[in-house]
C-alpha positions as CSV (number, residue, x, y, z in Angstrom):
1,I,29.2,-28.0,-18.9
2,V,27.1,-30.5,-16.9
3,I,28.0,-28.8,-13.7
4,A,27.0,-25.4,-15.1
5,I,23.6,-26.8,-16.3
6,I,23.0,-28.3,-12.9
7,G,23.9,-25.0,-11.2
8,I,21.5,-23.0,-13.5
9,L,18.7,-25.5,-12.8
10,A,19.3,-25.3,-9.1
11,A,19.3,-21.5,-9.2
12,V,15.9,-21.5,-10.8
13,A,14.3,-24.5,-9.0
14,L,15.1,-23.7,-5.4
15,P,13.2,-20.3,-5.2
16,A,10.3,-21.9,-7.1
17,Y,10.3,-24.8,-4.6
18,Q,10.3,-22.4,-1.7
19,T,7.3,-20.5,-3.0
20,Y,5.5,-23.8,-3.6
21,T,6.1,-25.0,0.0
22,D,5.1,-21.6,1.4
23,K,1.8,-21.8,-0.6
24,A,1.2,-25.3,0.8
25,K,1.8,-24.1,4.4
26,F,-0.4,-21.1,3.9
27,S,-3.3,-23.3,2.9
28,E,-3.5,-24.1,6.6
29,V,-4.1,-20.4,7.3
30,I,-6.9,-20.3,4.7
31,A,-8.5,-23.5,6.1
32,A,-8.5,-22.1,9.6
33,T,-10.9,-19.4,8.5
34,A,-13.5,-21.8,7.3
35,P,-15.4,-22.4,10.6
36,F,-15.5,-18.6,11.2
37,K,-16.8,-17.9,7.7
38,T,-19.6,-20.5,8.2
39,A,-20.5,-19.1,11.6
40,V,-20.7,-15.5,10.3
41,D,-22.9,-16.7,7.4
42,V,-25.2,-18.6,9.8
43,A,-25.4,-15.7,12.3
44,Y,-26.2,-13.3,9.5
45,Q,-28.9,-15.5,8.0
46,S,-30.5,-16.6,11.2
47,Q,-30.4,-13.3,13.1
48,R,-29.3,-14.8,16.4
49,T,-30.0,-13.1,19.6
50,G,-28.5,-9.7,19.7
51,C,-27.7,-9.7,16.0
52,T,-29.5,-8.1,13.1
53,T,-29.2,-8.5,9.4
54,A,-28.8,-4.7,9.2
55,A,-25.6,-4.6,11.1
56,L,-22.4,-6.5,10.2
57,A,-21.0,-4.6,13.2
58,D,-22.7,-7.1,15.5
59,L,-20.7,-10.0,14.0
60,D,-17.7,-10.4,16.2
61,A,-15.7,-13.4,17.6
62,G,-17.4,-14.8,20.6
63,A,-20.8,-13.2,19.8
64,C,-23.9,-14.2,17.8
65,G,-22.8,-17.9,17.7
66,I,-19.4,-17.1,16.2
67,P,-16.5,-18.9,17.9
68,P,-14.1,-16.9,20.0
69,A,-10.8,-15.9,18.5
70,A,-8.5,-18.9,18.0
71,G,-4.9,-19.0,19.1
72,A,-1.7,-20.3,17.5
73,T,-1.6,-23.7,15.8
74,G,1.0,-24.7,13.3
75,V,1.6,-21.8,10.9
76,V,-1.5,-20.0,12.1
77,T,-0.8,-17.3,14.7
78,S,-4.4,-16.3,15.3
79,V,-7.9,-16.1,13.7
80,G,-10.6,-13.6,14.7
81,V,-13.7,-11.8,13.6
82,T,-14.4,-8.1,13.9
83,N,-17.5,-6.5,12.4
84,G,-17.9,-9.6,10.2
85,V,-14.3,-9.3,8.8
86,I,-12.3,-12.5,9.3
87,E,-8.6,-12.0,9.8
88,A,-6.0,-14.8,10.1
89,L,-2.3,-14.1,10.9
90,S,0.5,-16.5,9.9
91,T,4.0,-17.2,10.9
92,L,5.2,-17.1,7.3
93,G,7.3,-14.3,6.1
94,S,8.8,-11.2,7.6
95,P,6.6,-9.4,8.4
96,P,4.1,-12.3,8.9
97,K,1.5,-12.6,6.2
98,T,-2.2,-12.0,6.8
99,Y,-5.4,-13.4,5.2
100,T,-8.7,-11.6,5.4
101,L,-12.2,-12.4,4.3
102,T,-14.5,-9.3,4.0
103,P,-18.3,-9.8,3.7
104,T,-20.5,-7.6,1.6
105,E,-24.3,-7.7,1.7
106,V,-25.8,-8.4,-1.7
107,A,-29.5,-9.1,-2.0
108,G,-29.8,-10.4,1.6
109,K,-26.8,-12.7,1.3
110,L,-23.1,-12.3,2.1
111,T,-20.5,-12.4,-0.6
112,W,-16.8,-12.7,0.4
113,A,-13.7,-10.9,-0.8
114,Q,-10.2,-12.2,-0.1
115,G,-7.6,-9.8,1.0
116,G,-4.5,-9.4,3.1
117,T,-0.7,-9.3,2.6
118,C,-0.8,-12.9,1.2
119,L,-2.2,-11.6,-2.1
120,A,1.0,-9.6,-2.9
121,A,3.1,-12.5,-1.8
122,G,1.3,-14.9,-4.0
123,L,0.3,-17.2,-1.2
124,C,-3.5,-17.0,-1.5
């Protein structure tokens, strides 16, 4: 009976533990987007050279004071910005999971919506 109880607990606990560790690893992907989000906000608000508040299309990696696309570090494959949308790719899962931040202009400010395949996987 004790062995059966241990087997049942292990069958439930191991998948839950795997999900927990994947969420912990994916937090690195989310954190990698922070400098890009800040840079997009600053570029939008300050209207840097070549950028206007009327065009999120101007807000790309390597332009308007936004850092260039970042390469692989840890579980992060890459992070980049295109038309103000920040996308981070991870090494977790098959296919690898993505995390996106999409800006929307509301009353002269940017609001951010999370997206990507990490939502369905429960990682973000």
